[in-house]
C-alpha positions as CSV (number, residue, x, y, z in Angstrom):
1,M,25.8,-2.8,43.0
2,R,26.0,-6.0,45.1
3,K,29.4,-7.6,45.2
4,P,29.1,-11.0,43.5
5,Q,29.7,-14.1,45.7
6,I,32.6,-16.0,44.2
7,D,32.9,-19.7,44.5
8,Y,36.7,-20.0,44.5
9,T,36.6,-23.8,44.3
10,A,34.6,-23.6,41.1
11,V,37.0,-20.9,39.8
12,F,40.0,-23.2,40.6
13,R,38.4,-26.2,38.9
14,A,37.6,-24.1,35.7
15,L,41.1,-22.6,35.4
16,P,42.5,-23.1,31.9
17,G,45.6,-25.2,31.8
18,M,46.9,-27.9,34.2
19,V,47.0,-26.7,37.8
20,A,47.3,-28.9,40.9
21,L,47.7,-28.2,44.6
22,L,50.1,-30.2,46.7
23,T,50.9,-30.2,50.4
24,P,54.5,-29.5,51.5
25,D,55.0,-33.3,51.7
26,L,54.2,-33.3,47.9
27,V,50.8,-35.0,48.3
28,Y,48.0,-34.0,46.0
29,A,45.4,-31.9,47.8
30,D,43.4,-30.9,44.7
31,A,43.6,-30.6,40.9
32,N,41.6,-28.6,38.4
33,D,39.6,-30.2,35.6
34,D,42.2,-29.7,32.9
35,F,44.8,-31.4,35.0
36,V,42.6,-34.4,35.6
37,R,41.7,-34.6,31.9
38,L,45.1,-34.1,30.4
39,A,47.0,-36.2,32.9
40,G,44.7,-39.1,32.2
41,R,44.0,-39.8,35.9
42,T,40.8,-39.5,37.8
43,R,40.5,-37.2,40.8
44,E,40.4,-40.2,43.1
45,Q,43.6,-41.5,41.6
46,L,45.3,-38.2,42.5
47,L,44.0,-36.8,45.8
48,G,45.8,-37.8,49.0
49,R,48.6,-39.6,47.1
50,Y,52.3,-38.7,46.8
51,I,53.0,-37.1,43.4
52,F,55.7,-39.6,42.4
53,D,53.5,-42.6,43.3
54,V,50.9,-41.3,40.9
55,F,53.5,-40.4,38.3
56,P,56.7,-42.5,38.8
57,E,59.7,-41.8,36.7
58,N,60.3,-43.9,33.5
59,P,62.4,-46.9,34.7
60,N,63.4,-47.6,31.2
61,D,65.3,-44.3,30.8
62,P,68.7,-44.4,32.7
63,A,69.2,-40.7,32.0
64,A,65.9,-39.6,33.4
65,A,66.2,-36.7,35.9
66,G,62.7,-35.3,35.8
67,R,61.8,-36.5,39.3
68,Q,64.9,-35.1,41.0
69,E,64.5,-31.7,39.3
70,T,60.7,-31.5,40.1
71,E,61.2,-32.6,43.7
72,T,64.1,-30.1,44.2
73,S,62.0,-27.2,42.7
74,M,59.0,-28.0,44.9
75,L,61.0,-28.4,48.1
76,R,62.8,-25.1,47.3
77,T,59.5,-23.4,47.1
78,V,58.5,-24.8,50.5
79,A,61.9,-23.8,52.0
80,T,62.0,-20.2,50.6
81,G,58.4,-19.3,50.2
82,E,59.2,-18.1,46.7
83,R,58.0,-19.1,43.2
84,D,60.3,-21.4,41.3
85,T,60.1,-21.5,37.5
86,M,61.6,-24.7,36.1
87,A,63.4,-25.1,32.8
88,L,61.8,-27.2,30.0
89,L,61.5,-30.7,31.5
90,R,61.1,-34.1,29.9
91,Y,59.0,-36.4,32.1
92,D,57.5,-39.5,30.5
93,I,54.0,-40.7,31.6
94,E,52.9,-44.2,31.8
95,D,49.8,-44.9,29.7
96,P,47.0,-45.7,32.2
97,D,45.4,-48.1,29.7
98,R,48.7,-49.9,28.9
99,P,50.8,-50.6,32.0
100,G,54.5,-50.6,31.2
101,H,54.1,-48.4,28.1
102,W,55.6,-45.0,28.6
103,Q,54.8,-42.0,26.5
104,E,57.3,-39.2,25.9
105,H,56.2,-35.8,27.2
106,F,57.8,-32.4,27.6
107,W,56.6,-29.9,30.2
108,S,57.1,-26.3,31.3
109,P,56.4,-26.3,35.1
110,V,56.1,-23.5,37.7
111,N,55.8,-24.0,41.4
112,A,54.4,-21.2,43.6
113,P,53.7,-21.1,47.4
114,V,50.4,-20.5,49.2
115,L,51.1,-19.2,52.7
116,G,49.0,-20.1,55.7
117,P,48.0,-17.8,58.6
118,D,51.3,-18.6,60.3
119,G,53.3,-17.4,57.3
120,E,54.5,-20.9,56.5
121,V,54.0,-22.6,53.1
122,A,50.7,-24.5,53.4
123,L,50.3,-25.5,49.7
124,I,52.2,-25.6,46.5
125,V,50.5,-24.5,43.3
126,H,52.0,-26.7,40.6
127,R,51.1,-25.4,37.2
128,V,52.4,-27.3,34.1
129,E,52.1,-26.6,30.5
130,E,52.7,-29.5,28.1
131,V,54.8,-28.5,25.1
132,T,55.3,-31.9,23.6
133,E,53.2,-31.2,20.5
134,L,54.7,-27.7,20.1
135,I,58.2,-29.1,20.0
136,R,57.3,-31.8,17.5
137,A,55.3,-29.3,15.3
138,F,58.5,-27.5,14.3
139,G,59.3,-30.3,11.9
140,G,55.9,-30.2,10.1
141,P,54.2,-33.2,8.5
142,G,56.6,-35.9,7.2
143,D,59.7,-34.3,8.6
144,D,60.3,-36.2,11.7
145,S,64.1,-35.8,11.5
146,R,63.9,-32.1,11.6
147,A,61.5,-32.2,14.5
148,R,63.8,-34.4,16.4
149,V,66.8,-32.0,15.8
150,L,64.8,-29.0,17.0
151,E,63.4,-31.0,19.9
152,A,66.9,-32.0,21.0
153,E,68.3,-28.4,20.5
154,L,65.5,-26.8,22.5
155,Y,65.8,-29.4,25.3
156,T,69.6,-29.0,25.4
157,R,69.4,-25.2,25.7
158,A,66.9,-25.5,28.5
159,R,69.1,-27.9,30.4
160,E,72.1,-25.6,29.9
161,L,70.0,-22.7,31.3
162,Q,69.0,-24.8,34.3
163,E,72.6,-25.6,35.0
164,V,73.6,-22.0,34.8
165,N,70.8,-21.1,37.2
166,E,72.0,-23.8,39.6
167,R,75.6,-22.5,39.5
168,L,74.3,-19.0,40.2
169,R,72.3,-20.2,43.2
170,R,75.4,-22.0,44.6
171,A,77.6,-18.9,44.0
172,H,75.1,-16.7,45.7
173,A,74.7,-19.1,48.6
174,H,78.5,-19.2,49.1
175,E,78.8,-15.4,49.0
176,R,76.0,-15.1,51.6
177,E,77.8,-17.6,53.9
178,V,81.1,-15.6,53.6
179,A,79.3,-12.3,54.2
180,L,77.5,-13.6,57.2
181,A,80.7,-15.0,58.7
182,L,82.3,-11.6,58.2
183,Q,79.3,-9.9,59.7
184,A,79.5,-12.2,62.8
185,A,83.2,-11.5,63.2
186,M,82.7,-7.7,63.1
187,L,79.6,-7.6,65.3
188,P,80.6,-9.3,68.6
189,A,78.6,-9.4,71.7
190,P,78.7,-6.2,73.8
191,G,81.4,-5.9,76.3
192,P,80.8,-5.1,80.0
193,T,78.4,-2.3,80.6
194,G,78.6,-2.3,84.4
195,E,75.2,-2.6,86.1
196,H,73.4,-1.6,82.9
197,A,72.2,-4.7,81.1
198,A,72.4,-4.7,77.2
199,A,71.3,-7.0,74.4
200,V,72.1,-7.0,70.7
201,R,70.6,-8.8,67.8
202,Y,71.3,-9.2,64.1
203,R,68.9,-10.9,61.8
204,P,69.9,-11.4,58.1
205,A,67.4,-11.2,55.4
206,I,65.8,-14.6,54.6
207,G,66.7,-16.2,51.3
208,A,68.4,-13.0,49.9
209,L,71.8,-11.5,49.4
210,N,70.9,-8.1,50.9
211,V,72.8,-8.9,54.1
212,C,75.7,-7.3,56.0
213,G,74.9,-3.6,55.5
214,D,73.6,-3.1,59.1
215,W,75.7,-2.8,62.2
216,Y,75.6,-1.8,65.9
217,D,78.3,-0.6,68.2
218,L,78.9,0.2,71.9
219,A,82.0,2.3,72.8
220,D,83.3,3.3,76.2
221,L,83.5,7.0,76.8
222,P,85.6,9.0,79.3
223,G,84.1,9.1,82.7
224,G,82.5,5.7,82.4
225,N,79.9,6.9,80.0
226,L,78.7,5.0,76.9
227,A,78.2,5.6,73.1
228,V,75.6,3.4,71.4
229,A,75.1,3.5,67.6
230,V,73.5,1.6,64.8
231,G,73.9,2.1,61.0
232,D,72.8,0.8,57.7
233,V,75.0,0.8,54.5
234,V,73.2,0.9,51.2
235,G,74.1,-2.2,49.2
236,H,74.5,-5.9,50.1
237,G,76.8,-8.8,50.2
238,L,80.6,-8.7,50.8
239,A,80.9,-5.1,49.5
240,A,78.5,-3.8,52.0
241,A,80.1,-5.8,54.8
242,C,83.5,-4.3,54.0
243,V,82.1,-0.8,54.0
244,M,80.2,-1.5,57.2
245,G,83.4,-2.6,58.9
246,Q,85.2,0.6,57.9
247,L,82.4,2.9,59.0
248,R,81.8,1.1,62.3
249,S,85.5,1.3,63.3
250,A,85.7,5.0,62.2
251,L,82.6,5.9,64.2
252,S,83.8,4.0,67.3
253,A,87.1,6.0,67.2
254,A,85.3,9.3,66.5
255,C,83.0,8.8,69.5
256,R,86.0,8.5,71.8
257,V,87.7,11.7,70.7
258,T,84.9,14.1,70.0
259,D,82.7,16.2,72.3
260,G,79.3,14.7,71.3
261,P,77.4,12.6,68.8
262,G,77.0,15.5,66.3
263,Q,80.7,16.0,66.0
264,A,81.2,12.2,65.8
265,L,78.8,12.0,62.8
266,E,80.4,15.0,61.3
267,A,83.8,13.3,61.3
268,L,82.3,10.1,60.0
269,G,80.6,12.0,57.2
270,L,83.9,13.5,56.1
271,Y,85.5,10.0,56.2
272,A,82.6,8.5,54.3
273,R,83.4,10.7,51.3
274,S,86.6,8.8,50.7
275,V,85.0,5.3,51.0
276,D,83.5,3.8,47.9
277,G,80.0,2.6,48.7
278,A,79.6,4.6,51.9
279,E,77.4,7.3,50.2
280,S,73.8,7.5,51.7
281,T,74.6,5.3,54.7
282,T,72.3,6.1,57.5
283,V,73.4,6.1,61.1
284,V,72.4,7.3,64.6
285,T,74.6,7.6,67.6
286,T,73.8,8.3,71.2
287,F,76.0,9.4,74.1
288,I,74.7,8.2,77.5
289,D,75.7,10.2,80.6
290,W,75.0,8.0,83.6
291,A,75.7,10.7,86.2
292,E,73.5,13.4,84.5
293,R,71.0,10.8,83.4
294,T,70.8,12.2,79.9
295,V,71.0,10.9,76.3
296,T,72.5,13.1,73.7
297,Y,71.9,12.0,70.2
298,S,72.3,12.8,66.5
299,S,71.0,11.0,63.4
300,A,72.1,10.9,59.8
301,G,68.9,10.0,58.1
302,H,68.3,7.0,60.3
303,P,65.0,5.9,62.0
304,P,64.8,7.5,65.5
305,P,65.9,5.7,68.7
306,A,63.1,4.8,71.1
307,L,63.2,5.8,74.7
308,L,60.9,3.5,76.8
309,H,60.0,5.0,80.2
310,P,59.2,2.7,83.1
311,D,55.5,3.7,82.9
312,G,55.3,2.3,79.3
313,T,55.3,5.6,77.5
314,V,57.6,5.8,74.5
315,R,59.4,8.8,73.1
316,F,61.1,8.7,69.7
317,L,64.3,10.8,69.6
318,D,63.8,12.6,66.4
319,E,64.8,16.2,67.1
320,A,68.3,16.0,65.6
321,T,68.0,14.4,62.2
322,D,70.1,15.3,59.2
323,P,70.7,13.8,55.7
324,P,72.6,10.5,55.4
325,L,76.4,10.4,55.1
326,A,77.9,12.0,52.1
327,A,74.5,12.9,50.7
328,R,75.0,16.6,50.8
329,P,77.6,18.4,48.6
330,E,78.7,20.9,51.2
331,H,80.0,20.2,54.6
332,L,77.8,21.4,57.5
333,A,77.9,20.7,61.2
334,R,75.6,17.9,62.4
335,P,72.8,18.7,64.8
336,E,72.4,17.0,68.2
337,A,69.7,17.0,70.9
338,R,69.6,16.0,74.5
339,T,66.9,14.4,76.6
340,S,66.8,13.1,80.2
341,F,65.8,9.7,81.5
342,T,64.8,8.1,84.8
343,E,66.3,5.0,86.3
344,G,64.8,1.9,84.8
345,A,64.2,3.4,81.3
346,T,65.2,1.5,78.2
347,L,67.0,2.8,75.1
348,V,66.3,1.0,71.8
349,L,68.3,1.5,68.6
350,Y,67.4,-0.4,65.4
351,T,67.7,-0.4,61.7
352,D,64.9,0.0,59.2
353,G,64.3,-3.7,58.7
354,L,62.6,-3.8,62.1
355,V,59.9,-1.2,61.2
356,E,59.7,-0.5,57.5
357,R,57.4,-2.3,55.1
358,R,57.1,-1.5,51.4
359,T,53.3,-1.2,51.5
360,E,53.2,1.0,54.7
361,D,54.0,4.4,55.9
362,I,56.9,4.5,58.3
363,D,54.7,5.8,61.1
364,T,52.7,2.6,61.0
365,G,55.9,0.6,61.8
366,L,56.9,3.1,64.5
367,D,53.5,2.7,66.1
368,R,53.9,-1.0,66.1
369,L,57.3,-0.7,67.8
370,A,55.9,1.6,70.5
371,D,53.0,-0.8,71.2
372,S,55.4,-3.7,71.5
373,L,57.7,-1.8,73.8
374,A,54.9,-0.8,76.1
375,R,53.6,-4.4,76.3
376,H,57.0,-5.8,77.1
377,R,58.3,-2.9,79.3
378,K,59.0,-5.1,82.3
379,D,61.1,-7.6,80.3
380,D,64.9,-7.5,80.8
381,P,66.9,-6.4,77.6
382,E,67.5,-10.0,76.4
383,Q,63.8,-10.9,76.7
384,L,62.7,-7.5,75.2
385,A,65.0,-7.9,72.2
386,D,63.5,-11.3,71.4
387,A,60.0,-10.0,71.9
388,L,60.6,-7.1,69.5
389,L,61.9,-9.4,66.8
390,A,58.9,-11.8,67.3
391,D,56.4,-9.0,67.2
392,L,57.8,-6.9,64.4
393,L,59.5,-9.1,61.9
394,P,57.2,-10.6,59.2
395,A,56.1,-14.1,59.9
396,T,57.2,-15.0,56.3
397,G,60.7,-13.9,57.1
398,N,62.4,-10.5,57.0
399,T,63.3,-9.2,53.5
400,D,65.9,-6.8,54.9
401,D,68.5,-7.4,57.4
402,T,67.9,-6.0,60.9
403,A,70.2,-4.8,63.7
404,L,68.9,-4.1,67.2
405,I,70.4,-3.0,70.5
406,V,68.5,-2.7,73.8
407,I,70.1,-1.1,76.9
408,R,68.6,-0.6,80.3
409,L,69.3,2.9,81.6
């Protein structure tokens, strides 16, 4: 059976209900037939014009706030790339046949983003449902007083809900700012690593509270060697940031007093049992021996480190993987493995935000990482870290926070 050819312009025009497309500057790009008919404006009066020039706010109503709320919602959609459902809104419309005469209307609007090839918001889908007659119908014929009471009650409750939502947004934004400040304080730039250049990066999730669970660490070892680790706490916000700080400090200390990464993670796992919120944390740690040119590693349920050889081949260090911290009821020794490297190789540790996507198998993300590493193998660590983030994080913004460390061996 042949696949039918779909004229999406015709589909859009025939959509039931009022739907318009606006640019990020809030200029009408198109409108469906119902929008044109019910708004009482021709297509020529809409297209290419600023929304509030076509539909100005009622100047006779000093309490009118419809324009501000609509504009805020639309600009929020542009900034976040997320759908924004507005509360019930009163927005009066000027009668096109009687200039200066304003008709009372109530609307239920939704603004949704349309993303362009670059991942940025290219258009806003503005869908509005007029509920004026529905509100007035509650009173029935001849009962205007009751209709007005119900109308006022419904409108008041909708405004209260909108105010609650705004307070929640502000509270979440404040918690995010505090959590990110705490994250920055606990994840400083790496200290001196001798002749071995290193770069670290932390990218919080965009427009979300699931930040501050990821960390990285570099710890000096006896003999001038180096321990490098990354980890990911389950959870988000301030609680995850606090747990992250405890685990990072404990692992840094354990690396300095144990004989290898397996023992260090074993000690960390025992400590994690006493820390609320530390369960199921994933972490990988590596011990770099400069003289022997070896990397010894152990992983607690974490994505494998990548070893980039000078010729562009990539090996994932996945031969010593165990369950996450405190995920197993009994205490067992953690495994570790060792691999050699040549001068000029690069070790890359990262958290799952760099490679995992909900709609993909993890191997797809690892293949993407290996390809990016091979293409940028001649870059220094700072350049390579930036290239990996540019290549691997979604153009629409990462939905999970990401920690990354790159060190030239």
